[in-house]
C-alpha positions in Angstrom: 60.4 -107.3 -39.9 59.7 -105.8 -36.6 60.9 -102.4 -35.9 63.1 -101.8 -32.9 61.7 -99.9 -30.1 63.3 -96.6 -29.7 64.3 -95.8 -26.3 63.9 -92.2 -25.3 66.7 -90.9 -23.4 65.6 -88.1 -21.1 67.9 -85.2 -21.2 68.5 -83.6 -17.8 66.6 -80.4 -17.7 68.1 -77.2 -16.5 66.8 -76.2 -13.1 65.7 -72.6 -13.0 65.2 -71.0 -9.7 63.5 -67.6 -9.6 64.8 -65.3 -6.9 62.8 -62.1 -6.7 64.5 -58.9 -6.0 64.1 -57.4 -2.5 61.1 -55.1 -2.4 61.4 -52.1 -0.1 57.8 -51.1 0.7 58.7 -48.0 2.6 60.8 -46.6 -0.3 58.0 -47.4 -2.7 55.4 -45.6 -0.6 57.6 -42.5 -0.1 58.3 -42.3 -3.8 54.6 -42.6 -4.6 53.8 -39.8 -2.1 56.5 -37.7 -3.7 55.2 -38.2 -7.2 51.7 -37.3 -5.9 53.0 -34.0 -4.5 54.6 -33.2 -7.8 51.3 -34.1 -9.6 49.4 -31.7 -7.3 51.9 -28.8 -7.9 51.7 -29.3 -11.6 47.8 -29.4 -11.5 47.8 -26.1 -9.5 50.3 -24.6 -12.0 48.1 -25.7 -14.9 45.1 -24.0 -13.4 47.0 -20.8 -12.9 48.4 -20.9 -16.5 44.9 -21.6 -17.8 43.4 -18.6 -16.0 46.2 -16.4 -17.2 45.5 -17.6 -20.8 41.8 -17.0 -20.4 42.5 -13.4 -19.3 44.7 -12.9 -22.3 42.1 -14.3 -24.6 39.3 -12.3 -23.1 41.1 -9.0 -23.2 43.1 -9.2 -26.4 41.6 -12.1 -28.4 45.0 -13.6 -29.0 44.2 -17.3 -28.4 47.5 -18.3 -30.0 49.5 -16.5 -27.3 47.7 -18.4 -24.6 48.4 -21.6 -26.4 52.1 -20.7 -26.8 52.4 -19.8 -23.1 50.9 -23.2 -22.1 53.4 -25.1 -24.3 56.4 -23.0 -23.1 55.5 -23.5 -19.4 55.0 -27.2 -20.1 58.5 -27.4 -21.6 59.9 -25.6 -18.5 58.2 -27.8 -16.0 61.3 -29.6 -14.8 63.1 -26.3 -14.3 60.1 -24.8 -12.5 60.0 -27.9 -10.2 63.7 -27.4 -9.5 63.1 -23.8 -8.5 60.3 -25.0 -6.2 62.9 -27.3 -4.4 61.7 -30.6 -5.9 64.4 -33.1 -6.6 64.2 -33.5 -10.4 66.5 -36.6 -10.4 63.8 -38.6 -8.4 61.2 -38.0 -11.1 60.5 -41.0 -13.3 60.2 -40.4 -17.1 56.8 -42.2 -17.4 55.3 -40.2 -14.6 56.6 -37.0 -16.0 55.2 -37.7 -19.4 51.8 -38.2 -17.8 52.3 -34.9 -15.9 53.2 -33.1 -19.1 50.0 -34.4 -20.8 47.9 -33.5 -17.7 49.4 -30.0 -17.6 48.6 -29.3 -21.3 45.1 -30.7 -21.1 44.2 -29.0 -17.8 45.7 -25.6 -18.8 44.2 -25.5 -22.2 40.9 -26.9 -20.9 40.7 -24.2 -18.2 41.5 -21.5 -20.7 38.8 -22.8 -23.1 36.3 -23.0 -20.2 36.9 -19.4 -19.0 36.8 -17.7 -22.4 33.2 -18.8 -22.8 30.1 -16.8 -21.9 29.4 -17.4 -18.2 33.0 -16.6 -17.2 33.8 -13.7 -19.5 32.2 -11.2 -17.1 34.2 -12.6 -14.2 37.6 -12.4 -15.9 
């Protein structure tokens, strides 16, 4: 026997319309500039903490104290930025995590750089 042809019934597909959220370019640029200012302040602070750590290491030999100072200042970065009149509520978590990592690497790197031979006579 011949088989019956199955008729496919097309089900109505749901229509999906994507409506993008409104993008405020000016707000995005201002926020990016603000985060860059915060980044620069943290970089300068890291250089200062690194130099202070190098001076401590060169004169006392307590490398652990310089490391502890770097970590303590890193933990207090948001409070320090608040004292410097930065709005802490505008700072994004992802950017601040990057800033914390930058601070630690830069401060400890500057400290390690300055405790070596060419710089020990300067500091």
